[in-house]
C-alpha positions, 0 to 999 in steps of 0.5 A: 707020504704027507704030500700024497695024502694032501694031494689026494685029499685036495683032488677028492674035493668036490666043486662045492667044497672048493667054492666054500673054501675059496669064499672063506679065503676071500672073506678073510683077505678082502677086509685086509686088502680094503684096510690096506687100500684105505690106509694107502689112500689116506697117506697119499692124500696127506702127501698131496695136501702137504705139497699144495700147502703154501709156506707162509713167509717169516714175519719181518720182526722175527727175521730182524730178531734172528739176524740180530741174534746171529750177528751178535753170536758171530761177533762174540765167537769171533772175538772170544779166544779159547772157544772149543771148535771155534772154526766149526762154530764160526762156519756154522754161524756164518752159514746161518747168518748168510742164509738169513741175509738171503731170506731178508734180501728176497723179502725186501727186494734187495739184490742177494749175495753173489756167492753165499758160501764164500761171501766177502765181508765187503759183500756182506756189508753191502747187503747189510747197508741195502737192508738198512736202507729198506728199514731192516737194521741187522746190527743190535742197537747199542745200549746207552 
């Protein structure tokens, strides 16, 4: 019953009444669509700007400090007994240290670690010595 009444009411509208209703719907939807388009264009422009932005390299002093800190923490965890989740901490510290070593190698033109995930101590010592020759000592200075 309701549908028949609605259909007959819509069917009985004149062209002028339909155009007024269409103009009313357009007047409501157009600003909303414009707002969504504006928001989308702002988001797209921000994403494109982020892609174009060139990352500034980390200052060498900060890189040296990070390497020295990570190496000291690694040595401390290796030599301390009774550390909870020691194997996990060692793996995380070693990965962070090797990542920082790789960054230092790129910055100073040293040949990087061959396999950064499974680097042997000899390979790590080789890279540390090469960095030391370039002026970047990764071992903390010992107090006298």
